[in-house]
N, C-alpha and C positions, 0 to 999 in steps of 0.2 A: 504494500500500500504506500503510495507516494505521500510526501509531506503535505501537499495541498489537500489531498483527500482526507488526511487526518484532521486538518483544520476544519473542513466541512463537517466531518463526523462529530468533532467536539462542539461545534456551533449548534448542530442539531440536537446533541445531547443536552446542552444548556436550555434550548427551547423546550424540549420535552420535559425537563425537570421543572420548569416554571409553569407548564401548562396546568397542572392541578391547582396551583396557587392562584391563578387568575379566575378560577371558578368561585372563589369565596366572595360573598356579597360585601363583606367589610372592606376588602381591598379595592373593589371597583367603585364603591361609594365614597371612599376616602379622597379628599381633595389632593393629597400629595402622592397617592397611588404607590404605596410602599413596595408592591410587587415589581413595578417597573424600576424603581430605584435599586432594589436588591439585584435585579437582573443586570442592570448597567454596571453595578459594582462587581458582579461575578464575571461579566465579560471583560471588564477592565483588568481584573486580576488574572484572567486567563491569557490576555494579550500582552501583559507586562513583560514577561521574560523574553518572548521573541522580539518584541519591539526594542527592548533594552539591548539585546545582542546586536540587532541590526544597526541601531544608532551608534553603539560603541565601535563596531567595525567601520561605519561610515566616518566617524570622527578620527579614528586611527589612520584610515587611508588618506584623509585630508592633511593630517599632520606629517605624513611621510613624503608629501610632494615638495 
């Protein structure tokens, strides 16, 4: 399985994990919608490591020039 396919799989896994949470009436009636906030925090946490590695390699390549 290629790396990009794994990213799609993890993204789908996050969506499936949040699906039962959006069925609660308290979350959809709430003005700040905590399910969406928790979903965004989860996605940000999952994307942090690859993004950090990519930015680190980018800045190191710029410094070597």
